[in-house]
C-alpha positions in Angstrom: 0.0 0.0 0.0 1.4 3.4 -1.0 2.3 5.5 2.1 0.3 5.4 5.3 -2.5 7.8 5.9 -4.2 6.9 9.2 -7.9 7.8 9.6 -8.8 10.5 12.0 -11.3 10.0 14.8 -13.3 13.0 13.9 -15.8 11.1 11.8 -16.3 8.1 14.0 -19.1 9.6 16.2 -21.1 10.8 13.2 -20.7 7.4 11.5 -21.6 5.6 14.7 -24.8 7.6 15.3 -26.0 8.1 11.8 -24.8 5.0 10.0 -23.9 2.0 12.3 -26.7 2.4 14.9 -29.2 3.3 12.2 -28.6 0.2 10.1 -28.8 -2.1 13.1 -32.2 -0.5 13.9 -33.6 -0.7 10.4 -32.0 -4.0 9.3 -35.1 -6.1 8.9 -37.1 -3.4 7.0 -34.0 -2.5 5.0 -33.5 -6.1 4.0 -37.0 -6.4 2.7 -36.3 -3.6 0.2 -33.0 -5.0 -1.0 -33.6 -8.0 -3.1 -32.9 -7.1 -6.7 -29.2 -7.1 -7.8 -27.8 -4.1 -9.6 -27.0 -5.3 -13.2 -23.5 -3.7 -12.9 -22.7 -5.7 -9.8 -24.3 -8.9 -11.1 -22.1 -8.7 -14.2 -19.0 -8.1 -12.1 -19.6 -11.1 -9.8 -20.5 -13.5 -12.6 -17.5 -12.5 -14.6 -15.1 -13.9 -12.0 -13.5 -17.2 -12.8 -14.6 -20.5 -11.3 -12.9 -21.0 -7.9 -12.3 -17.3 -7.5 -12.3 -15.9 -3.9 -14.5 -12.8 -3.7 -14.9 -10.4 -0.7 -18.1 -8.4 -0.5 -17.2 -5.6 2.0 -20.4 -4.1 3.3 -22.6 -7.0 2.1 -25.8 -5.9 3.8 -28.3 -8.7 3.7 -26.1 -10.7 1.3 -28.1 -10.3 -1.9 -25.0 -10.6 -4.0 -23.4 -13.6 -2.2 -25.2 -16.2 -4.3 -24.7 -14.8 -7.8 -21.7 -16.9 -8.8 -22.1 -20.5 -7.5 -18.7 -21.4 -9.0 -16.9 -18.8 -6.9 -16.3 -18.7 -3.1 -17.8 -15.5 -1.7 -17.3 -14.1 1.8 -19.4 -11.2 3.0 -18.7 -8.7 5.8 -20.7 -5.9 7.3 -20.5 -3.5 10.2 -24.1 -4.3 11.1 -24.5 -7.4 13.2 -28.2 -7.4 12.5 -27.6 -7.6 8.7 -25.0 -10.3 9.2 -27.6 -12.2 11.2 -29.8 -12.1 8.2 -27.0 -13.4 6.0 -26.4 -16.3 8.3 -30.1 -17.3 8.2 -29.8 -17.5 4.4 -26.8 -19.8 4.7 -24.2 -17.3 3.4 -20.6 -17.1 4.6 -20.5 -13.7 6.4 -19.0 -12.1 9.5 -19.2 -8.8 11.3 -16.2 -6.5 10.4 -15.4 -2.9 10.0 -14.1 -1.9 6.5 -11.6 0.4 8.2 -9.9 -2.6 9.7 -10.6 -5.7 7.6 -9.7 -8.9 9.4 -8.2 -10.6 6.3 -4.7 -11.4 5.2 -3.1 -9.1 2.6 -3.3 -10.1 -1.1 -5.7 -13.0 -0.6 -8.8 -12.2 -2.7 -9.2 -12.5 -6.4 -11.9 -9.8 -6.4 -13.1 -7.3 -3.9 -16.3 -5.3 -4.0 -17.8 -2.6 -1.8 -21.3 -1.6 -2.9 -22.9 1.6 -1.7 -20.7 1.7 1.4 -18.0 4.3 0.9 -20.5 7.2 0.8 -21.2 6.5 4.5 -17.6 7.4 5.4 -17.5 11.0 6.7 -14.0 12.3 6.1 -11.6 12.3 3.2 -8.8 10.7 5.3 -11.1 7.8 6.3 -12.3 7.3 2.7 -8.7 7.0 1.5 -7.9 4.6 4.4 -11.0 2.5 3.5 -9.9 2.2 -0.1 -6.4 1.2 1.0 -7.9 -1.6 3.1 -9.8 -2.9 0.1 -6.6 -2.8 -2.0 -4.6 -4.4 0.8 -6.7 -7.6 0.8 -6.8 -7.8 -3.0 -4.2 -9.9 -4.7 -2.0 -8.3 -7.4 -3.8 -8.5 -10.7 -7.2 -8.8 -9.0 -10.3 -6.7 -9.7 -12.0 -4.1 -7.5 -15.5 -2.8 -7.6 -16.7 0.2 -5.7 -20.0 2.0 -6.0 -21.2 5.2 -4.4 -24.1 7.5 -4.6 -23.6 10.6 -6.9 -24.4 14.2 -6.4 -25.4 14.5 -10.0 -28.8 12.8 -10.1 -31.6 12.8 -12.7 -34.7 13.5 -10.6 -33.2 15.0 -7.5 -31.1 18.1 -6.7 -29.0 18.1 -3.5 -27.8 21.4 -2.1 -24.6 19.9 -0.6 -22.4 16.8 -0.8 -22.8 15.9 2.8 -26.5 15.3 3.7 -28.7 13.3 5.9 -31.2 11.1 4.1 -34.2 9.9 6.1 -35.4 6.3 6.5 -39.0 6.0 7.8 -39.4 2.9 9.9 -42.8 1.4 11.0 -43.1 0.6 14.7 -43.5 -3.1 14.0 -39.9 -3.2 12.8 -38.5 -1.3 15.8 -37.2 -3.4 18.7 -38.6 -2.4 22.1 -35.1 -2.2 23.6 -33.6 -0.5 20.5 -30.7 1.7 21.7 -30.5 5.1 19.9 -27.1 6.0 21.4 -23.8 5.8 19.8 -21.6 2.8 20.5 -17.8 2.5 20.3 -16.4 0.9 17.2 -15.6 -2.7 17.8 -12.2 -4.1 17.3 -12.6 -7.1 15.1 -10.5 -10.1 16.1 -10.6 -13.8 15.1 -11.6 -14.8 18.6 -14.6 -12.5 18.5 -15.9 -13.9 15.2 -18.0 -16.8 16.4 -19.7 -16.9 13.0 -16.5 -17.5 11.1 -16.1 -21.2 10.0 -12.9 -23.2 9.8 -12.7 -22.4 6.1 -12.2 -18.7 6.9 -9.3 -19.2 9.3 -6.6 -18.8 6.7 -8.2 -15.4 5.6 -8.6 -14.0 9.1 -5.0 -14.0 10.2 -2.8 -11.4 8.6 0.9 -12.0 9.1 2.1 -10.1 6.0 0.6 -6.6 6.3 3.4 -4.1 5.7 3.7 -0.6 4.3 5.4 -1.8 1.0 3.9 -0.6 -2.2 1.8 -3.2 -4.2 0.3 -2.2 -7.6 -2.8 -4.0 -8.5 -4.6 -3.8 -11.8 -8.1 -3.1 -10.7 -11.5 -2.3 -12.1 -13.4 0.4 -10.2 -17.0 1.3 -11.1 -18.8 4.3 -9.8 -22.6 3.8 -9.8 -25.3 6.4 -9.2 -28.4 5.5 -7.2 -31.5 7.6 -7.7 -33.5 8.0 -4.5 -36.7 10.1 -4.2 -35.8 11.5 -0.8 -35.4 14.9 0.6 -31.9 16.0 1.6 -31.3 17.6 5.0 -28.7 20.3 5.2 -27.2 22.0 8.2 -27.1 25.8 8.7 -23.6 26.9 8.1 -24.0 30.6 8.8 -21.6 32.1 11.3 -21.5 35.1 13.5 -19.7 38.2 12.4 -17.1 37.7 15.1 -16.4 34.1 13.9 -14.0 33.2 11.1 -14.9 30.8 8.3 -13.1 27.9 10.1 -15.2 28.3 13.2 -12.5 29.8 15.4 -13.0 32.9 17.5 -11.4 36.0 15.9 -13.3 38.8 17.7 -11.5 41.6 19.6 -14.6 42.6 21.6 -15.2 42.3 25.4 -14.7 38.9 27.1 -18.5 38.6 27.6 -19.1 38.6 23.8 -16.6 35.7 23.4 -18.3 33.7 26.1 -21.7 34.3 24.6 -20.4 33.2 21.3 -19.0 30.0 22.8 -22.4 29.2 24.5 -24.2 29.8 21.2 -21.8 27.6 19.3 -22.3 24.8 22.0 -26.1 25.1 21.8 -26.0 25.0 18.0 -24.1 21.8 18.1 -26.5 20.3 20.6 -29.5 21.2 18.4 -27.7 19.7 15.3 -27.1 16.4 17.2 -30.7 16.3 18.4 -32.0 16.8 14.9 -30.0 13.8 13.7 -31.5 11.5 16.2 -34.5 9.3 15.5 -37.8 11.2 15.5 -41.2 9.6 16.0 -44.3 11.0 14.2 -47.2 11.1 16.7 -49.8 10.6 14.0 -48.3 7.8 12.0 -46.1 6.3 14.7 -43.3 6.0 12.2 -39.8 6.6 13.4 -37.5 8.5 11.1 -33.8 7.7 11.2 -31.3 10.1 9.5 -28.5 8.3 7.5 -25.4 10.2 6.7 -24.3 10.3 3.1 -21.4 11.9 1.3 -22.5 12.3 -2.3 -19.7 12.1 -4.9 -19.1 14.3 -7.8 -17.6 13.3 -11.1 -13.9 12.3 -10.8 -13.9 12.3 -7.0 -13.7 8.6 -6.5 -10.9 8.3 -9.0 -9.0 11.0 -7.2 -9.4 9.2 -3.9 -8.3 5.9 -5.5 -5.2 7.6 -7.0 -4.3 9.0 -3.6 -4.8 5.6 -2.0 -2.5 4.0 -4.5 -2.0 0.4 -5.6 -4.7 0.5 -8.3 -4.6 1.2 -12.1 -7.7 2.8 -13.7 -8.0 2.1 -17.4 -10.9 4.4 -18.3 -13.7 6.6 -16.9 -17.1 6.8 -18.6 -20.7 7.6 -18.0 -23.3 4.9 -18.7 -27.0 5.6 -18.2 -26.2 8.3 -15.7 -23.8 6.0 -13.8 -20.2 7.0 -13.5 -17.8 4.1 -13.8 -14.1 3.8 -13.9 -12.5 0.8 -15.7 
């Protein structure tokens, strides 16, 4: 892997509260809406040779894990609830964080991560996530990444970073469902009770170094069109506040303290707005999911900075950006 850019901790709380906790809460309902494979992904999986070892990072309910019966597919997801659904369907899957994949380096013939990277909240963490995907891919393997795009046919978003709601009926909500953030788990082999003996050779990495490995990879960027309303945050600042949010005023001390209190209250209100909300009339619970919507060329730029992959071409196909 080229260089070493460690992820910052700044985005973890946002991802925990508005991605990880949310998908555990909506897993059963979400799974019912995810049953039809994307043609782009289906073609990628079925194009792999017989006996190929394929990793689906962020596999969700496992809807792609059965598409190539001649290959050996392993799914992983941060949501234990979604992995539970995979297990009931007889798929090989385990709980794992894409920021710290529990696999040996250079062991998969193909790696795919479908509609996952847009839930990563900082540029540094996105680059690190791509490097993890490349790390577990063998030299000459193929890589498939899809993300939601900012440029959409029937929807205009005001910003790249948005909260997209998921409305959940009460019948899908667990009575003891926690709505608070939890710490990111550290995935280890001993914690993966769902991993079978056939995965042991994949789950022990003894060769992970910082040396550069160039892998010829195929990266597709797919656009998903979703008829939802984007949620934006008020980014206005006080006259005595600089653009980066730091105090730059020269007024009395009292003004500075008042500004600090206002800033603290604004943050509290923003966090409260991101938490699940229950409609008294419909009794539906709205969960806000964090998304970073990609612009043309952004994913390719991140892949180039991550290193270790070669992109052959970039084209647009039916309003989907893909890199080959």
